[in-house]
Biopython code that builds the backbone (N, CA, C, O; Angstrom):
import numpy as np
from Bio.PDB.StructureBuilder import StructureBuilder

atoms = [
    (1, "MET", "N", (86.898, 60.185, 230.964)),
    (1, "MET", "CA", (88.099, 60.794, 230.451)),
    (1, "MET", "C", (88.587, 59.950, 229.270)),
    (1, "MET", "O", (88.806, 58.746, 229.408)),
    (2, "GLY", "N", (88.751, 60.578, 228.132)),
    (2, "GLY", "CA", (89.177, 59.856, 226.940)),
    (2, "GLY", "C", (90.592, 60.213, 226.541)),
    (2, "GLY", "O", (91.175, 61.177, 227.037)),
    (3, "ILE", "N", (91.115, 59.442, 225.664)),
    (3, "ILE", "CA", (92.458, 59.677, 225.133)),
    (3, "ILE", "C", (92.301, 60.194, 223.709)),
    (3, "ILE", "O", (91.613, 59.590, 222.886)),
    (4, "LYS", "N", (92.948, 61.318, 223.435)),
    (4, "LYS", "CA", (92.908, 61.865, 222.086)),
    (4, "LYS", "C", (94.133, 61.374, 221.323)),
    (4, "LYS", "O", (95.258, 61.426, 221.819)),
    (5, "ILE", "N", (93.889, 60.904, 220.122)),
    (5, "ILE", "CA", (94.971, 60.428, 219.269)),
    (5, "ILE", "C", (94.927, 61.211, 217.966)),
    (5, "ILE", "O", (93.899, 61.261, 217.291)),
    (6, "ASP", "N", (96.050, 61.819, 217.622)),
    (6, "ASP", "CA", (96.169, 62.523, 216.352)),
    (6, "ASP", "C", (96.436, 61.458, 215.286)),
    (6, "ASP", "O", (97.507, 60.852, 215.258)),
    (7, "ALA", "N", (95.470, 61.240, 214.429)),
    (7, "ALA", "CA", (95.558, 60.176, 213.423)),
    (7, "ALA", "C", (96.762, 60.357, 212.503)),
    (7, "ALA", "O", (97.399, 59.376, 212.118)),
    (8, "LYS", "N", (97.075, 61.587, 212.153)),
    (8, "LYS", "CA", (98.205, 61.835, 211.251)),
    (8, "LYS", "C", (99.528, 61.452, 211.928)),
    (8, "LYS", "O", (100.382, 60.813, 211.315)),
    (9, "VAL", "N", (99.688, 61.846, 213.187)),
    (9, "VAL", "CA", (100.899, 61.495, 213.934)),
    (9, "VAL", "C", (100.990, 59.979, 214.092)),
    (9, "VAL", "O", (102.057, 59.389, 213.922)),
    (10, "PHE", "N", (99.866, 59.362, 214.417)),
    (10, "PHE", "CA", (99.830, 57.903, 214.581)),
    (10, "PHE", "C", (100.230, 57.206, 213.279)),
    (10, "PHE", "O", (101.045, 56.283, 213.296)),
    (11, "ASP", "N", (99.670, 57.636, 212.167)),
    (11, "ASP", "CA", (99.997, 57.027, 210.870)),
    (11, "ASP", "C", (101.475, 57.190, 210.534)),
    (11, "ASP", "O", (102.111, 56.259, 210.040)),
    (12, "ASN", "N", (102.022, 58.378, 210.804)),
    (12, "ASN", "CA", (103.444, 58.606, 210.542)),
    (12, "ASN", "C", (104.323, 57.690, 211.391)),
    (12, "ASN", "O", (105.303, 57.133, 210.896)),
    (13, "ARG", "N", (103.982, 57.538, 212.647)),
    (13, "ARG", "CA", (104.771, 56.664, 213.527)),
    (13, "ARG", "C", (104.700, 55.214, 213.067)),
    (13, "ARG", "O", (105.697, 54.493, 213.106)),
    (14, "MET", "N", (103.528, 54.794, 212.634)),
    (14, "MET", "CA", (103.379, 53.420, 212.155)),
    (14, "MET", "C", (104.211, 53.198, 210.884)),
    (14, "MET", "O", (104.795, 52.130, 210.704)),
    (15, "LYS", "N", (104.262, 54.195, 210.015)),
    (15, "LYS", "CA", (105.086, 54.085, 208.805)),
    (15, "LYS", "C", (106.561, 53.968, 209.174)),
    (15, "LYS", "O", (107.303, 53.197, 208.566)),
    (16, "GLU", "N", (106.979, 54.745, 210.180)),
    (16, "GLU", "CA", (108.373, 54.668, 210.632)),
    (16, "GLU", "C", (108.673, 53.305, 211.244)),
    (16, "GLU", "O", (109.766, 52.771, 211.059)),
    (17, "LEU", "N", (107.724, 52.744, 211.965)),
    (17, "LEU", "CA", (107.919, 51.421, 212.560)),
    (17, "LEU", "C", (107.980, 50.319, 211.516)),
    (17, "LEU", "O", (108.558, 49.261, 211.763)),
    (18, "ALA", "N", (107.391, 50.554, 210.355)),
    (18, "ALA", "CA", (107.405, 49.544, 209.292)),
    (18, "ALA", "C", (108.828, 49.233, 208.842)),
    (18, "ALA", "O", (109.085, 48.160, 208.298)),
    (19, "GLY", "N", (109.751, 50.162, 209.064)),
    (19, "GLY", "CA", (111.142, 49.937, 208.685)),
    (19, "GLY", "C", (111.925, 49.118, 209.693)),
    (19, "GLY", "O", (113.065, 48.738, 209.428)),
    (20, "LEU", "N", (111.335, 48.840, 210.840)),
    (20, "LEU", "CA", (112.041, 48.120, 211.905)),
    (20, "LEU", "C", (112.528, 46.729, 211.487)),
    (20, "LEU", "O", (113.694, 46.417, 211.729)),
    (21, "PRO", "N", (111.708, 45.888, 210.879)),
    (21, "PRO", "CA", (112.214, 44.545, 210.521)),
    (21, "PRO", "C", (113.440, 44.580, 209.611)),
    (21, "PRO", "O", (114.401, 43.848, 209.845)),
    (22, "SER", "N", (113.417, 45.405, 208.596)),
    (22, "SER", "CA", (114.559, 45.498, 207.681)),
    (22, "SER", "C", (115.791, 46.024, 208.416)),
    (22, "SER", "O", (116.897, 45.516, 208.233)),
    (23, "TYR", "N", (115.590, 47.033, 209.236)),
    (23, "TYR", "CA", (116.688, 47.594, 210.038)),
    (23, "TYR", "C", (117.314, 46.514, 210.919)),
    (23, "TYR", "O", (118.537, 46.408, 211.007)),
    (24, "LEU", "N", (116.468, 45.714, 211.568)),
    (24, "LEU", "CA", (116.982, 44.684, 212.478)),
    (24, "LEU", "C", (117.712, 43.570, 211.741)),
    (24, "LEU", "O", (118.704, 43.050, 212.250)),
    (25, "VAL", "N", (117.250, 43.194, 210.565)),
    (25, "VAL", "CA", (117.950, 42.152, 209.795)),
    (25, "VAL", "C", (119.345, 42.641, 209.415)),
    (25, "VAL", "O", (120.321, 41.899, 209.527)),
    (26, "ASN", "N", (119.434, 43.889, 208.965)),
    (26, "ASN", "CA", (120.748, 44.437, 208.599)),
    (26, "ASN", "C", (121.656, 44.540, 209.818)),
    (26, "ASN", "O", (122.846, 44.234, 209.737)),
    (27, "LYS", "N", (121.099, 44.969, 210.944)),
    (27, "LYS", "CA", (121.878, 45.031, 212.186)),
    (27, "LYS", "C", (122.306, 43.635, 212.609)),
    (27, "LYS", "O", (123.437, 43.431, 213.050)),
    (28, "ALA", "N", (121.393, 42.670, 212.473)),
    (28, "ALA", "CA", (121.689, 41.289, 212.878)),
    (28, "ALA", "C", (122.876, 40.743, 212.087)),
    (28, "ALA", "O", (123.719, 40.040, 212.644)),
    (29, "LEU", "N", (122.948, 41.056, 210.815)),
    (29, "LEU", "CA", (124.071, 40.591, 209.999)),
    (29, "LEU", "C", (125.381, 41.155, 210.541)),
    (29, "LEU", "O", (126.352, 40.420, 210.725)),
    (30, "LYS", "N", (125.403, 42.444, 210.790)),
    (30, "LYS", "CA", (126.619, 43.068, 211.298)),
    (30, "LYS", "C", (126.991, 42.523, 212.672)),
    (30, "LYS", "O", (128.152, 42.200, 212.923)),
    (31, "ILE", "N", (126.020, 42.422, 213.548)),
    (31, "ILE", "CA", (126.283, 41.952, 214.911)),
    (31, "ILE", "C", (126.731, 40.494, 214.903)),
    (31, "ILE", "O", (127.649, 40.122, 215.634)),
    (32, "THR", "N", (126.085, 39.664, 214.076)),
    (32, "THR", "CA", (126.473, 38.253, 213.979)),
    (32, "THR", "C", (127.916, 38.135, 213.515)),
    (32, "THR", "O", (128.696, 37.370, 214.082)),
    (33, "LYS", "N", (128.267, 38.891, 212.488)),
    (33, "LYS", "CA", (129.653, 38.852, 211.999)),
    (33, "LYS", "C", (130.620, 39.321, 213.087)),
    (33, "LYS", "O", (131.684, 38.731, 213.275)),
    (34, "ASP", "N", (130.246, 40.384, 213.802)),
    (34, "ASP", "CA", (131.103, 40.886, 214.877)),
    (34, "ASP", "C", (131.275, 39.855, 215.996)),
    (34, "ASP", "O", (132.330, 39.789, 216.626)),
    (35, "ASN", "N", (130.239, 39.058, 216.236)),
    (35, "ASN", "CA", (130.278, 38.052, 217.304)),
    (35, "ASN", "C", (130.873, 36.721, 216.850)),
    (35, "ASN", "O", (131.084, 35.825, 217.668)),
    (36, "THR", "N", (131.143, 36.587, 215.557)),
    (36, "THR", "CA", (131.709, 35.351, 215.030)),
    (36, "THR", "C", (133.225, 35.363, 215.229)),
    (36, "THR", "O", (133.892, 36.319, 214.832)),
    (37, "PRO", "N", (133.774, 34.311, 215.839)),
    (37, "PRO", "CA", (135.226, 34.268, 216.051)),
    (37, "PRO", "C", (135.990, 34.256, 214.723)),
    (37, "PRO", "O", (135.474, 33.822, 213.693)),
    (38, "VAL", "N", (137.215, 34.739, 214.777)),
    (38, "VAL", "CA", (138.023, 34.839, 213.565)),
    (38, "VAL", "C", (139.300, 34.020, 213.707)),
    (38, "VAL", "O", (140.075, 34.211, 214.644)),
    (39, "ALA", "N", (139.504, 33.119, 212.776)),
    (39, "ALA", "CA", (140.794, 32.441, 212.636)),
    (39, "ALA", "C", (141.322, 32.873, 211.266)),
    (39, "ALA", "O", (142.327, 33.577, 211.172)),
    (40, "SER", "N", (140.633, 32.444, 210.209)),
    (40, "SER", "CA", (141.038, 32.817, 208.849)),
    (40, "SER", "C", (140.141, 33.908, 208.264)),
    (40, "SER", "O", (140.490, 34.526, 207.259)),
    (41, "GLY", "N", (138.984, 34.146, 208.892)),
    (41, "GLY", "CA", (138.017, 35.104, 208.355)),
    (41, "GLY", "C", (136.939, 34.445, 207.511)),
    (41, "GLY", "O", (135.995, 35.107, 207.081)),
    (42, "ASN", "N", (137.071, 33.146, 207.270)),
    (42, "ASN", "CA", (136.117, 32.411, 206.457)),
    (42, "ASN", "C", (134.700, 32.483, 207.012)),
    (42, "ASN", "O", (133.749, 32.716, 206.266)),
    (43, "ALA", "N", (134.559, 32.284, 208.310)),
    (43, "ALA", "CA", (133.224, 32.271, 208.926)),
    (43, "ALA", "C", (132.534, 33.619, 208.748)),
    (43, "ALA", "O", (131.346, 33.673, 208.431)),
    (44, "ARG", "N", (133.263, 34.689, 208.948)),
    (44, "ARG", "CA", (132.657, 36.012, 208.776)),
    (44, "ARG", "C", (132.318, 36.289, 207.314)),
    (44, "ARG", "O", (131.258, 36.839, 207.014)),
    (45, "ARG", "N", (133.204, 35.913, 206.417)),
    (45, "ARG", "CA", (132.946, 36.131, 204.986)),
    (45, "ARG", "C", (131.724, 35.367, 204.510)),
    (45, "ARG", "O", (130.968, 35.847, 203.665)),
    (46, "LYS", "N", (131.537, 34.176, 205.058)),
    (46, "LYS", "CA", (130.446, 33.319, 204.575)),
    (46, "LYS", "C", (129.157, 33.473, 205.391)),
    (46, "LYS", "O", (128.219, 32.696, 205.221)),
    (47, "THR", "N", (129.113, 34.448, 206.252)),
    (47, "THR", "CA", (127.870, 34.790, 206.944)),
    (47, "THR", "C", (127.215, 35.879, 206.115)),
    (47, "THR", "O", (127.748, 36.980, 205.973)),
    (48, "ILE", "N", (126.037, 35.551, 205.565)),
    (48, "ILE", "CA", (125.387, 36.444, 204.611)),
    (48, "ILE", "C", (123.914, 36.636, 204.950)),
    (48, "ILE", "O", (123.337, 35.910, 205.759)),
    (49, "LYS", "N", (123.331, 37.633, 204.308)),
    (49, "LYS", "CA", (121.888, 37.849, 204.398)),
    (49, "LYS", "C", (121.275, 37.292, 203.131)),
    (49, "LYS", "O", (121.701, 37.621, 202.024)),
    (50, "LYS", "N", (120.276, 36.449, 203.299)),
    (50, "LYS", "CA", (119.592, 35.860, 202.156)),
    (50, "LYS", "C", (118.093, 35.918, 202.421)),
    (50, "LYS", "O", (117.582, 35.218, 203.296)),
    (51, "ARG", "N", (117.391, 36.755, 201.660)),
    (51, "ARG", "CA", (115.941, 36.912, 201.838)),
    (51, "ARG", "C", (115.563, 37.213, 203.288)),
    (51, "ARG", "O", (114.731, 36.526, 203.880)),
    (52, "ASN", "N", (116.169, 38.221, 203.831)),
    (52, "ASN", "CA", (115.905, 38.666, 205.205)),
    (52, "ASN", "C", (116.187, 37.610, 206.258)),
    (52, "ASN", "O", (115.577, 37.607, 207.327)),
    (53, "THR", "N", (117.105, 36.724, 205.952)),
    (53, "THR", "CA", (117.544, 35.700, 206.901)),
    (53, "THR", "C", (119.061, 35.734, 206.944)),
    (53, "THR", "O", (119.716, 35.911, 205.916)),
    (54, "ILE", "N", (119.619, 35.564, 208.140)),
    (54, "ILE", "CA", (121.063, 35.499, 208.282)),
    (54, "ILE", "C", (121.468, 34.038, 208.127)),
    (54, "ILE", "O", (120.959, 33.167, 208.832)),
    (55, "VAL", "N", (122.385, 33.779, 207.202)),
    (55, "VAL", "CA", (122.819, 32.416, 206.900)),
    (55, "VAL", "C", (124.312, 32.305, 207.173)),
    (55, "VAL", "O", (125.114, 33.068, 206.633)),
    (56, "SER", "N", (124.668, 31.360, 208.006)),
    (56, "SER", "CA", (126.078, 31.043, 208.241)),
    (56, "SER", "C", (126.410, 29.876, 207.323)),
    (56, "SER", "O", (126.181, 28.713, 207.657)),
    (57, "ASN", "N", (126.950, 30.209, 206.173)),
    (57, "ASN", "CA", (127.102, 29.248, 205.086)),
    (57, "ASN", "C", (128.477, 28.577, 205.096)),
    (57, "ASN", "O", (129.263, 28.728, 204.161)),
    (58, "TYR", "N", (128.751, 27.833, 206.171)),
    (58, "TYR", "CA", (129.997, 27.077, 206.280)),
    (58, "TYR", "C", (129.736, 25.887, 207.202)),
    (58, "TYR", "O", (128.873, 25.948, 208.077)),
    (59, "ALA", "N", (130.470, 24.829, 207.003)),
    (59, "ALA", "CA", (130.186, 23.540, 207.649)),
    (59, "ALA", "C", (130.292, 23.550, 209.170)),
    (59, "ALA", "O", (129.590, 22.784, 209.830)),
    (60, "TYR", "N", (131.128, 24.374, 209.732)),
    (60, "TYR", "CA", (131.371, 24.325, 211.172)),
    (60, "TYR", "C", (130.624, 25.419, 211.957)),
    (60, "TYR", "O", (130.989, 25.731, 213.090)),
    (61, "ALA", "N", (129.593, 25.991, 211.355)),
    (61, "ALA", "CA", (128.812, 27.050, 212.008)),
    (61, "ALA", "C", (128.198, 26.558, 213.316)),
    (61, "ALA", "O", (128.222, 27.270, 214.320)),
    (62, "GLY", "N", (127.658, 25.369, 213.309)),
    (62, "GLY", "CA", (127.040, 24.808, 214.511)),
    (62, "GLY", "C", (128.032, 24.706, 215.657)),
    (62, "GLY", "O", (127.718, 25.057, 216.795)),
    (63, "ARG", "N", (129.212, 24.233, 215.358)),
    (63, "ARG", "CA", (130.243, 24.102, 216.405)),
    (63, "ARG", "C", (130.617, 25.466, 216.975)),
    (63, "ARG", "O", (130.719, 25.631, 218.191)),
    (64, "LEU", "N", (130.820, 26.442, 216.094)),
    (64, "LEU", "CA", (131.167, 27.780, 216.588)),
    (64, "LEU", "C", (130.038, 28.365, 217.431)),
    (64, "LEU", "O", (130.279, 29.008, 218.453)),
    (65, "ASN", "N", (128.805, 28.135, 216.989)),
    (65, "ASN", "CA", (127.666, 28.664, 217.728)),
    (65, "ASN", "C", (127.466, 27.982, 219.078)),
    (65, "ASN", "O", (126.847, 28.543, 219.982)),
    (66, "GLU", "N", (127.993, 26.777, 219.204)),
    (66, "GLU", "CA", (127.911, 26.052, 220.488)),
    (66, "GLU", "C", (129.048, 26.424, 221.429)),
    (66, "GLU", "O", (129.159, 25.852, 222.514)),
    (67, "GLY", "N", (129.888, 27.367, 221.036)),
    (67, "GLY", "CA", (130.943, 27.840, 221.918)),
    (67, "GLY", "C", (132.275, 27.142, 221.753)),
    (67, "GLY", "O", (133.111, 27.193, 222.655)),
    (68, "TYR", "N", (132.492, 26.493, 220.624)),
    (68, "TYR", "CA", (133.731, 25.758, 220.368)),
    (68, "TYR", "C", (134.965, 26.653, 220.457)),
    (68, "TYR", "O", (136.026, 26.211, 220.897)),
    (69, "SER", "N", (134.826, 27.906, 220.040)),
    (69, "SER", "CA", (135.968, 28.827, 220.029)),
    (69, "SER", "C", (136.081, 29.581, 221.351)),
    (69, "SER", "O", (135.077, 30.015, 221.915)),
    (70, "LYS", "N", (137.293, 29.731, 221.832)),
    (70, "LYS", "CA", (137.526, 30.518, 223.048)),
    (70, "LYS", "C", (137.230, 31.995, 222.807)),
    (70, "LYS", "O", (136.970, 32.737, 223.755)),
    (71, "GLN", "N", (137.268, 32.424, 221.558)),
    (71, "GLN", "CA", (136.949, 33.815, 221.221)),
    (71, "GLN", "C", (135.462, 34.117, 221.430)),
    (71, "GLN", "O", (135.097, 35.263, 221.692)),
    (72, "ALA", "N", (134.619, 33.117, 221.320)),
    (72, "ALA", "CA", (133.168, 33.303, 221.450)),
    (72, "ALA", "C", (132.573, 32.132, 222.218)),
    (72, "ALA", "O", (131.864, 31.310, 221.638)),
    (73, "PRO", "N", (132.853, 32.045, 223.524)),
    (73, "PRO", "CA", (132.368, 30.904, 224.303)),
    (73, "PRO", "C", (130.839, 30.809, 224.389)),
    (73, "PRO", "O", (130.296, 29.747, 224.692)),
    (74, "LYS", "N", (130.149, 31.926, 224.120)),
    (74, "LYS", "CA", (128.681, 31.915, 224.122)),
    (74, "LYS", "C", (128.125, 31.717, 222.714)),
    (74, "LYS", "O", (126.915, 31.800, 222.502)),
    (75, "GLY", "N", (129.012, 31.453, 221.751)),
    (75, "GLY", "CA", (128.575, 31.333, 220.372)),
    (75, "GLY", "C", (128.312, 32.705, 219.790)),
    (75, "GLY", "O", (128.853, 33.703, 220.267)),
    (76, "PHE", "N", (127.482, 32.758, 218.760)),
    (76, "PHE", "CA", (127.173, 34.052, 218.167)),
    (76, "PHE", "C", (125.682, 34.354, 218.114)),
    (76, "PHE", "O", (125.299, 35.518, 217.998)),
    (77, "THR", "N", (124.839, 33.340, 218.195)),
    (77, "THR", "CA", (123.398, 33.581, 218.101)),
    (77, "THR", "C", (122.850, 34.302, 219.328)),
    (77, "THR", "O", (122.205, 35.342, 219.192)),
    (78, "GLN", "N", (123.094, 33.770, 220.516)),
    (78, "GLN", "CA", (122.545, 34.377, 221.724)),
    (78, "GLN", "C", (123.047, 35.803, 221.946)),
    (78, "GLN", "O", (122.237, 36.679, 222.249)),
    (79, "PRO", "N", (124.345, 36.073, 221.810)),
    (79, "PRO", "CA", (124.791, 37.466, 221.946)),
    (79, "PRO", "C", (124.159, 38.395, 220.903)),
    (79, "PRO", "O", (123.877, 39.557, 221.195)),
    (80, "THR", "N", (123.939, 37.885, 219.701)),
    (80, "THR", "CA", (123.304, 38.695, 218.662)),
    (80, "THR", "C", (121.878, 39.034, 219.050)),
    (80, "THR", "O", (121.449, 40.179, 218.901)),
    (81, "ILE", "N", (121.140, 38.057, 219.544)),
    (81, "ILE", "CA", (119.757, 38.294, 219.969)),
    (81, "ILE", "C", (119.703, 39.338, 221.080)),
    (81, "ILE", "O", (118.854, 40.228, 221.065)),
    (82, "GLU", "N", (120.599, 39.225, 222.025)),
    (82, "GLU", "CA", (120.630, 40.179, 223.129)),
    (82, "GLU", "C", (120.928, 41.596, 222.620)),
    (82, "GLU", "O", (120.301, 42.557, 223.064)),
    (83, "GLN", "N", (121.861, 41.721, 221.714)),
    (83, "GLN", "CA", (122.190, 43.031, 221.171)),
    (83, "GLN", "C", (121.070, 43.570, 220.286)),
    (83, "GLN", "O", (120.833, 44.777, 220.257)),
    (84, "LEU", "N", (120.382, 42.692, 219.570)),
    (84, "LEU", "CA", (119.273, 43.131, 218.730)),
    (84, "LEU", "C", (118.127, 43.685, 219.566)),
    (84, "LEU", "O", (117.444, 44.622, 219.152)),
    (85, "ASP", "N", (117.922, 43.114, 220.722)),
    (85, "ASP", "CA", (116.894, 43.614, 221.627)),
    (85, "ASP", "C", (117.180, 45.076, 221.955)),
    (85, "ASP", "O", (116.275, 45.911, 221.933)),
    (86, "ASP", "N", (118.431, 45.379, 222.258)),
    (86, "ASP", "CA", (118.831, 46.765, 222.540)),
    (86, "ASP", "C", (118.644, 47.651, 221.307)),
    (86, "ASP", "O", (118.175, 48.783, 221.420)),
    (87, "GLU", "N", (119.007, 47.141, 220.144)),
    (87, "GLU", "CA", (118.868, 47.913, 218.910)),
    (87, "GLU", "C", (117.406, 48.225, 218.603)),
    (87, "GLU", "O", (117.084, 49.329, 218.164)),
    (88, "ALA", "N", (116.527, 47.262, 218.830)),
    (88, "ALA", "CA", (115.093, 47.487, 218.599)),
    (88, "ALA", "C", (114.565, 48.586, 219.523)),
    (88, "ALA", "O", (113.795, 49.447, 219.097)),
    (89, "GLN", "N", (114.979, 48.551, 220.769)),
    (89, "GLN", "CA", (114.553, 49.579, 221.713)),
    (89, "GLN", "C", (115.054, 50.955, 221.306)),
    (89, "GLN", "O", (114.310, 51.932, 221.390)),
    (90, "LYS", "N", (116.309, 51.047, 220.863)),
    (90, "LYS", "CA", (116.861, 52.320, 220.397)),
    (90, "LYS", "C", (116.070, 52.856, 219.207)),
    (90, "LYS", "O", (115.759, 54.045, 219.141)),
    (91, "TYR", "N", (115.750, 51.974, 218.276)),
    (91, "TYR", "CA", (115.012, 52.367, 217.078)),
    (91, "TYR", "C", (113.654, 52.940, 217.455)),
    (91, "TYR", "O", (113.257, 53.993, 216.956)),
    (92, "VAL", "N", (112.952, 52.252, 218.328)),
    (92, "VAL", "CA", (111.615, 52.683, 218.737)),
    (92, "VAL", "C", (111.686, 54.007, 219.510)),
    (92, "VAL", "O", (110.827, 54.872, 219.341)),
    (93, "ARG", "N", (112.692, 54.159, 220.341)),
    (93, "ARG", "CA", (112.828, 55.412, 221.094)),
    (93, "ARG", "C", (113.078, 56.603, 220.177)),
    (93, "ARG", "O", (112.653, 57.715, 220.488)),
    (94, "LYS", "N", (113.755, 56.393, 219.062)),
    (94, "LYS", "CA", (114.037, 57.485, 218.133)),
    (94, "LYS", "C", (112.766, 58.007, 217.465)),
    (94, "LYS", "O", (112.697, 59.164, 217.050)),
    (95, "ILE", "N", (111.780, 57.149, 217.371)),
    (95, "ILE", "CA", (110.524, 57.538, 216.702)),
    (95, "ILE", "C", (109.745, 58.362, 217.639)),
    (95, "ILE", "O", (108.648, 58.809, 217.304)),
]
sb = StructureBuilder()
sb.init_structure("model")
sb.init_model(0)
sb.init_chain("A")
sb.init_seg("    ")
for serial, (resi, resn, name, xyz) in enumerate(atoms, 1):
    if name == "N":
        sb.init_residue(resn, " ", resi, " ")
    sb.init_atom(name, np.array(xyz, "f"), 0.0, 1.0, " ", f" {name:<3s}", serial, name[0])
structure = sb.get_structure()
């Protein structure tokens, strides 16, 4: 018993999956900012995307990520990763 694969459908799905990394980086930026605690807004403003990398461009990013703020006791990296996992699954299910 063999498995039949429609090459055209397979190629189309693979092309759609090629957009996943870019989609996740953009989602990661939004989610990271949403998970970043706010006092003055500086931390959120200075969290940027640079060459498909999320950069927290302020001196106290490490402290905030270690849970220094009561607003984000888990920091912002781990919650972002957890939410991105869900976003990746949603993206793949849509295809």
